[in-house]
N, C-alpha and C positions, 0 to 999 in steps of 0.2 A: 288801621284797622278801623278805626271810628268811620272815616268816608268810606268805608265799604258799606259797613250797618245802613249809613246815613242813606245813602244811593240806592241798598236795597228797598229802603223802607218809601222811599219817595215816588221810586218808580210802583208803586203798589197805589201812588194818587196822582198819576198821571193823570190829566182831565179835571182834576178839581183847584180850585181856587186857591193863592197861595201869595202870603208878604215875606219878602226875605229881604232881614237886613243885613247890610256891607258897611264897612269903615264908612265909605264915604255914599251913603245914601239909603236907599230899599228900592227892591222892585215887586209890584204887585200886578197879577196877571193870571192867567190859565198855566199851568204845568204841562206842556205839553210834549218833553222828552227827557231823559236822562243818559248823561255815556258816563265812561271812567273819571273825565273832569271837568266836565260842565251839565249846566239844567238847560233847559231852552224854557223861557217862557214868553206867553205871548201876552202881551199888555193888553188891561182893560181899558178905554177909556169913552166918554160920554154912551150913557145910556147900557155899559155894561158890552158894550160891542168889543170886541176881537181886535187889535189891531195886528198889520201884516207884515209887520218889522218884526220878528223874533227878537230877544234880550238873551244873550249865551251868561250865563255866570257862573265864574270859576267856584267849584265846588269849595278850593281852600280858602277862596273870601270870604264863605258867608260867614255870619253871627250868628244867626237866628231866622226860623224859620216859622212863621203862624200859618195855621188852616183856618180864614174865619169860618164864621158858623154862621147861617141863615144867608148865605148869600145865592 
């Protein structure tokens, strides 16, 4: 139930800068898509330019999400 609510809220934030915390690290970048089980994030490196290799994050593996302000 919580995952459905989370996905609904994240869908509203597609295109936003996001920091996702996982058990084994974190993923930072632009939220580009959501699906039933995964989020797609385009990592941002070097001068804020997105990378062409998206990262797929399992919704069940997410420990926390932040949306940095002023980025």
